[in-house]
GUZA-252393 format. One record per residue: residue in three letters; x, y, z of N, C-alpha, C in turn. Coordinates in steps of 0.05 Angstrom, whole numbers, padded with zeros to 5 digits, always signed. Example, Ala and Ser with C-alpha at 12.3 -4.5 7.8 and 13.67 -1.06 7.14 Angstrom:
<timars>
ALA+00264-00114+00156+00246-00090+00156+00264-00066+00156
SER+00257-00045+00142+00273-00021+00143+00258+00001+00157
</timars>
This chain:
<timars>
MET-00036-00636+00174-00056-00646+00193-00082-00632+00189
ALA-00104-00648+00188-00131-00636+00184-00139-00619+00208
ALA-00153-00598+00203-00162-00581+00225-00183-00596+00241
GLU-00183-00591+00268-00202-00603+00285-00230-00594+00279
LYS-00248-00613+00278-00276-00606+00273-00290-00597+00299
HIS-00304-00575+00298-00319-00565+00321-00349-00566+00314
PHE-00365-00572+00335-00394-00574+00332-00407-00549+00343
SER-00429-00541+00331-00444-00518+00341-00474-00524+00340
ILE-00488-00513+00359-00517-00515+00361-00528-00487+00359
SER-00548-00483+00342-00562-00458+00339-00590-00462+00350
LEU-00597-00448+00371-00622-00452+00384-00640-00427+00383
GLY-00661-00428+00367-00681-00407+00367-00702-00413+00388
ARG-00716-00392+00397-00735-00397+00418-00756-00375+00419
GLN-00780-00382+00428-00800-00362+00435-00795-00352+00463
LEU-00802-00327+00467-00799-00316+00494-00818-00331+00513
GLY-00807-00340+00536-00822-00355+00555-00824-00385+00551
SER-00810-00394+00530-00811-00423+00524-00790-00439+00540
GLY-00772-00424+00553-00750-00438+00567-00726-00444+00550
GLY-00726-00433+00526-00704-00439+00508-00676-00432+00518
GLY-00674-00409+00532-00648-00401+00543-00639-00421+00564
GLU-00658-00430+00581-00651-00449+00602-00642-00476+00590
ILE-00656-00484+00569-00649-00509+00556-00622-00507+00543
ALA-00616-00484+00530-00590-00481+00518-00568-00481+00538
ARG-00572-00469+00561-00552-00469+00583-00548-00498+00593
PHE-00569-00513+00596-00567-00541+00604-00550-00557+00585
LEU-00556-00555+00559-00541-00569+00538-00512-00562+00538
ALA-00506-00536+00541-00479-00527+00542-00464-00539+00565
ASP-00476-00539+00588-00463-00550+00612-00458-00580+00610
LYS-00478-00595+00600-00476-00624+00598-00456-00633+00576
LEU-00455-00618+00555-00438-00625+00532-00411-00612+00533
ASN-00407-00593+00553-00383-00578+00555-00378-00561+00530
PHE-00400-00549+00520-00400-00530+00498-00399-00502+00509
LYS-00386-00484+00496-00386-00456+00504-00414-00444+00498
PHE-00424-00429+00517-00452-00418+00515-00451-00389+00506
TYR-00466-00382+00485-00468-00354+00475-00496-00345+00472
ASP-00504-00328+00490-00530-00314+00488-00522-00284+00486
ARG-00525-00269+00507-00515-00241+00506-00484-00241+00505
GLU-00472-00262+00512-00442-00264+00510-00433-00259+00481
LEU-00450-00266+00462-00443-00262+00434-00440-00232+00428
LEU-00457-00216+00440-00456-00187+00436-00429-00176+00446
TYR-00420-00186+00469-00395-00177+00480-00372-00185+00462
ALA-00373-00209+00452-00352-00219+00434-00351-00202+00408
ALA-00375-00195+00398-00376-00179+00373-00365-00151+00379
ALA-00370-00140+00402-00360-00114+00410-00330-00114+00410
VAL-00318-00135+00422-00289-00137+00424-00277-00139+00396
LYS-00290-00155+00379-00280-00160+00351-00281-00134+00335
SER-00302-00118+00339-00306-00095+00321-00294-00069+00332
GLY-00290-00068+00359-00281-00043+00371-00304-00024+00378
TYR-00329-00032+00371-00351-00016+00380-00359-00023+00409
SER-00373-00006+00422-00381-00011+00449-00403-00033+00450
THR-00405-00047+00472-00425-00068+00475-00453-00056+00473
GLU-00456-00031+00482-00483-00018+00482-00495-00016+00454
ILE-00478-00012+00434-00489-00009+00407-00501-00035+00397
PHE-00490-00058+00405-00502-00083+00398-00527-00089+00415
GLU-00526-00082+00440-00549-00087+00458-00574-00071+00449
LYS-00569-00047+00439-00592-00030+00430-00607-00042+00407
ARG-00593-00056+00389-00606-00068+00365-00607-00098+00367
ASP-00605-00110+00390-00604-00139+00393-00630-00152+00383
GLU-00627-00169+00363-00649-00184+00350-00672-00165+00343
GLU-00665-00142+00333-00685-00122+00325-00678-00110+00298
LYS-00698-00108+00281-00693-00096+00255-00712-00073+00251
SER-00701-00049+00249-00718-00025+00245-00719-00018+00216
GLU-00744-00018+00204-00747-00011+00176-00739+00017+00171
PHE-00744+00035+00191-00737+00063+00187-00706+00066+00185
HIS-00691+00053+00203-00662+00055+00202-00651+00043+00176
SER-00663+00021+00168-00654+00008+00143-00658+00026+00119
PHE-00681+00040+00118-00687+00058+00096-00668+00081+00095
ILE-00664+00093+00119-00647+00117+00120-00618+00109+00113
SER-00608+00086+00124-00581+00079+00119-00575+00072+00090
ASN-00596+00064+00075-00593+00060+00046-00589+00086+00032
LEU-00600+00108+00042-00597+00134+00030-00571+00147+00039
ILE-00566+00145+00065-00542+00158+00076-00526+00137+00092
PRO-00506+00125+00080-00491+00103+00093-00481+00112+00121
PHE-00482+00092+00140-00471+00095+00167-00487+00114+00184
VAL-00511+00121+00176-00529+00135+00194-00544+00114+00210
GLY-00542+00115+00236-00555+00095+00252-00549+00100+00281
THR-00544+00078+00296-00538+00081+00324-00510+00090+00328
ALA-00505+00106+00349-00478+00115+00355-00470+00102+00381
ASP-00444+00096+00383-00434+00084+00407-00423+00106+00426
TYR-00411+00098+00448-00401+00117+00468-00383+00137+00456
TYR-00368+00130+00435-00347+00147+00424-00356+00163+00400
GLY-00383+00161+00394-00393+00177+00372-00391+00162+00345
ASN-00382+00137+00346-00380+00122+00321-00409+00115+00311
HIS-00413+00117+00285-00440+00111+00274-00437+00085+00258
VAL-00457+00068+00260-00457+00043+00245-00486+00035+00240
ASP-00492+00027+00215-00520+00020+00209-00525-00009+00218
GLU-00550-00017+00218-00558-00043+00229-00547-00066+00212
ASP-00545-00062+00186-00535-00084+00169-00505-00088+00175
ALA-00491-00067+00180-00462-00070+00187-00460-00085+00214
LEU-00478-00079+00233-00477-00093+00258-00482-00123+00254
PHE-00501-00130+00236-00506-00158+00232-00483-00172+00218
ARG-00469-00158+00200-00445-00170+00188-00424-00176+00209
ILE-00420-00157+00227-00401-00162+00249-00409-00185+00266
LEU-00435-00186+00273-00445-00208+00289-00441-00235+00275
SER-00447-00235+00249-00444-00260+00233-00415-00269+00232
GLU-00397-00250+00228-00368-00257+00227-00359-00269+00254
THR-00370-00257+00275-00363-00267+00302-00374-00295+00307
ILE-00398-00300+00298-00410-00327+00300-00393-00348+00285
ARG-00385-00341+00261-00369-00360+00245-00342-00365+00257
GLN-00330-00344+00267-00303-00346+00279-00305-00364+00304
ILE-00325-00360+00321-00328-00376+00345-00333-00405+00337
ALA-00350-00410+00317-00356-00437+00309-00332-00451+00298
ASP-00313-00436+00287-00288-00448+00277-00270-00457+00299
GLU-00272-00444+00322-00252-00447+00343-00260-00465+00366
GLU-00286-00470+00370-00294-00486+00393-00322-00498+00390
ASN-00328-00518+00405-00355-00528+00407-00372-00508+00421
CYS-00396-00501+00410-00410-00478+00422-00440-00481+00416
ILE-00455-00466+00432-00484-00464+00427-00492-00435+00427
PHE-00506-00427+00406-00515-00399+00402-00545-00397+00407
VAL-00553-00378+00422-00582-00373+00427-00591-00350+00409
GLY-00609-00356+00390-00619-00335+00373-00599-00323+00354
ARG-00603-00297+00347-00586-00281+00330-00582-00293+00302
CYS-00602-00308+00293-00602-00318+00265-00578-00337+00260
ALA-00567-00349+00281-00543-00365+00278-00546-00389+00259
GLU-00570-00401+00259-00574-00424+00241-00572-00416+00212
TYR-00578-00391+00205-00575-00382+00178-00545-00375+00172
VAL-00533-00362+00191-00505-00354+00187-00487-00379+00183
LEU-00494-00401+00197-00478-00426+00195-00490-00447+00177
ARG-00508-00438+00159-00524-00457+00143-00507-00476+00125
GLU-00483-00468+00118-00467-00484+00100-00453-00507+00116
ARG-00454-00506+00142-00439-00526+00158-00458-00549+00167
LYS-00469-00562+00148-00490-00581+00153-00481-00605+00170
GLU-00456-00613+00167-00445-00636+00181-00439-00631+00210
CYS-00434-00606+00217-00425-00600+00244-00442-00578+00258
MET-00466-00572+00246-00483-00553+00259-00511-00564+00261
LEU-00524-00561+00284-00551-00570+00289-00568-00547+00297
SER-00591-00544+00284-00609-00521+00290-00634-00532+00304
ILE-00642-00519+00325-00665-00527+00342-00682-00502+00347
PHE-00708-00506+00347-00726-00484+00355-00744-00494+00378
ILE-00745-00478+00399-00761-00485+00423-00786-00467+00424
CYS-00809-00479+00425-00834-00464+00429-00848-00476+00454
ALA-00871-00464+00461-00887-00474+00483-00915-00463+00481
ASP-00934-00475+00494-00961-00464+00494-00962-00436+00506
THR-00979-00419+00495-00980-00391+00504-00984-00389+00534
GLU-01003-00404+00545-01008-00402+00573-00984-00409+00590
ASP-00969-00429+00581-00945-00437+00595-00924-00415+00594
ARG-00922-00402+00571-00903-00380+00567-00910-00357+00585
ILE-00936-00350+00587-00945-00329+00604-00939-00335+00633
ALA-00945-00359+00642-00940-00367+00670-00910-00365+00676
ARG-00893-00374+00658-00865-00373+00662-00855-00344+00665
LEU-00864-00327+00647-00856-00299+00648-00865-00285+00674
CYS-00890-00291+00682-00900-00279+00707-00883-00287+00730
GLN-00874-00312+00731-00857-00321+00753-00829-00309+00752
LEU-00817-00309+00728-00790-00300+00725-00787-00269+00727
ARG-00807-00255+00718-00804-00225+00717-00823-00211+00736
ASP-00838-00227+00751-00857-00215+00771-00875-00195+00758
ILE-00889-00203+00737-00908-00186+00723-00935-00199+00721
LYS-00955-00184+00714-00983-00194+00712-00986-00209+00685
PRO-01005-00227+00684-01010-00242+00659-01014-00225+00634
GLU-01030-00203+00637-01034-00187+00613-01009-00174+00603
ALA-00992-00165+00622-00966-00154+00614-00949-00175+00601
ALA-00949-00199+00611-00934-00221+00599-00943-00227+00571
ARG-00970-00227+00567-00981-00232+00541-00972-00211+00520
LYS-00973-00186+00528-00965-00164+00510-00935-00166+00504
LEU-00919-00173+00524-00890-00176+00520-00884-00199+00500
ILE-00899-00220+00503-00896-00243+00484-00902-00234+00456
GLN-00924-00221+00452-00933-00212+00425-00912-00193+00413
THR-00902-00174+00428-00883-00155+00419-00856-00169+00412
ASN-00848-00187+00430-00822-00200+00426-00822-00219+00402
ASP-00844-00234+00399-00846-00252+00376-00845-00237+00350
LYS-00859-00215+00349-00859-00198+00325-00831-00187+00319
ARG-00817-00178+00340-00790-00167+00337-00770-00188+00328
ARG-00771-00211+00340-00752-00232+00333-00757-00242+00305
ALA-00782-00245+00298-00789-00254+00271-00780-00234+00250
ALA-00784-00209+00255-00776-00188+00235-00746-00188+00231
PHE-00731-00190+00253-00702-00191+00252-00693-00215+00236
HIS-00703-00239+00244-00694-00264+00231-00701-00264+00202
ASP-00726-00257+00195-00735-00260+00168-00723-00240+00149
PHE-00713-00217+00160-00700-00197+00143-00673-00208+00134
TYR-00658-00221+00152-00631-00230+00146-00629-00259+00136
SER-00651-00274+00139-00651-00302+00130-00670-00305+00107
THR-00666-00327+00092-00684-00333+00070-00707-00351+00079
GLN-00707-00358+00105-00728-00375+00116-00743-00361+00139
GLN-00764-00373+00148-00781-00360+00168-00774-00369+00197
TRP-00774-00349+00214-00770-00354+00243-00793-00371+00254
GLY-00785-00393+00268-00805-00410+00281-00818-00430+00263
ARG-00813-00430+00237-00825-00449+00218-00808-00474+00217
ALA-00822-00497+00218-00807-00523+00220-00786-00527+00199
ALA-00791-00519+00174-00772-00524+00153-00746-00508+00156
THR-00746-00488+00174-00722-00472+00178-00701-00486+00195
TYR-00710-00506+00211-00693-00518+00231-00691-00549+00227
ASP-00671-00560+00240-00669-00589+00240-00690-00602+00258
LEU-00696-00588+00279-00715-00599+00299-00730-00576+00312
CYS-00757-00578+00313-00773-00560+00328-00788-00576+00350
ILE-00789-00566+00374-00802-00581+00396-00818-00562+00414
ASN-00842-00571+00421-00859-00556+00439-00852-00566+00467
GLN-00839-00549+00483-00830-00556+00510-00854-00563+00528
SER-00878-00553+00522-00901-00559+00539-00909-00589+00538
ARG-00902-00603+00517-00911-00630+00514-00897-00649+00533
LEU-00870-00647+00536-00856-00664+00554-00850-00651+00581
GLY-00851-00625+00582-00843-00611+00606-00813-00604+00604
MET-00804-00586+00621-00777-00576+00619-00756-00598+00622
ASP-00758-00614+00644-00737-00634+00649-00735-00655+00627
LYS-00757-00666+00619-00757-00687+00598-00748-00675+00571
THR-00756-00650+00566-00747-00637+00541-00717-00634+00541
LYS-00706-00626+00563-00676-00624+00565-00663-00651+00559
GLU-00672-00672+00572-00660-00698+00569-00663-00708+00540
PHE-00687-00704+00529-00692-00712+00501-00672-00698+00482
LEU-00669-00672+00486-00651-00657+00468-00622-00665+00472
LEU-00614-00670+00497-00587-00678+00502-00580-00704+00488
GLU-00599-00723+00489-00594-00748+00474-00594-00744+00444
TYR-00612-00727+00435-00613-00721+00406-00587-00709+00396
VAL-00576-00690+00411-00550-00678+00403-00528-00699+00403
ARG-00527-00715+00423-00506-00736+00425-00508-00755+00401
GLN-00532-00762+00394-00536-00780+00371-00528-00766+00345
ARG-00536-00741+00343-00531-00725+00318-00501-00722+00313
PHE-00486-00716+00334-00458-00711+00331-00440-00735+00339
ASN-00453-00757+00347-00438-00780+00355-00419-00775+00378
LEU-00430-00762+00398-00413-00754+00421-00415-00775+00443
</timars>
């Protein structure tokens, strides 16, 4: 008997674009399992390392740690029990966890370079990138985090740089660039509700659901 085919969605997003909210909406409507920070917990269970070790390096690539770990293997972040693991090892664990989950269930992954990890599964994986106008991103962050516009702008700049560095180190393609994904959409053009409905129909058509 042939193994059951499972579908997965990899959703990249700019901070403040509403990508996480969109991913949650799609997961609920499609009855897909949702993985954002939940992926870190799953990787911790799989590896035996504490969740904190994954949270500390979440979507972040430190050039200093990478350089040092090349000279002295396993020098890096330590977990609660004193275990040391370098960032590349953490990414390998995260990648294995992503592939295992994609094998077992219909799911949607938020960030973590999932579209690259699952790049060979062209028939059953869809990659999406959500962006938005800067002013809309700032307004959203101000509302969600109760911060001032200038603080939101700085947070966006820092976060974009961090996510791009992480993604581009482990992937052969660029974070946020159209050629990297099956679909890129600016949420500001249709608004949140219409963007959700558009993407829901797109996924249904893509996977014939």
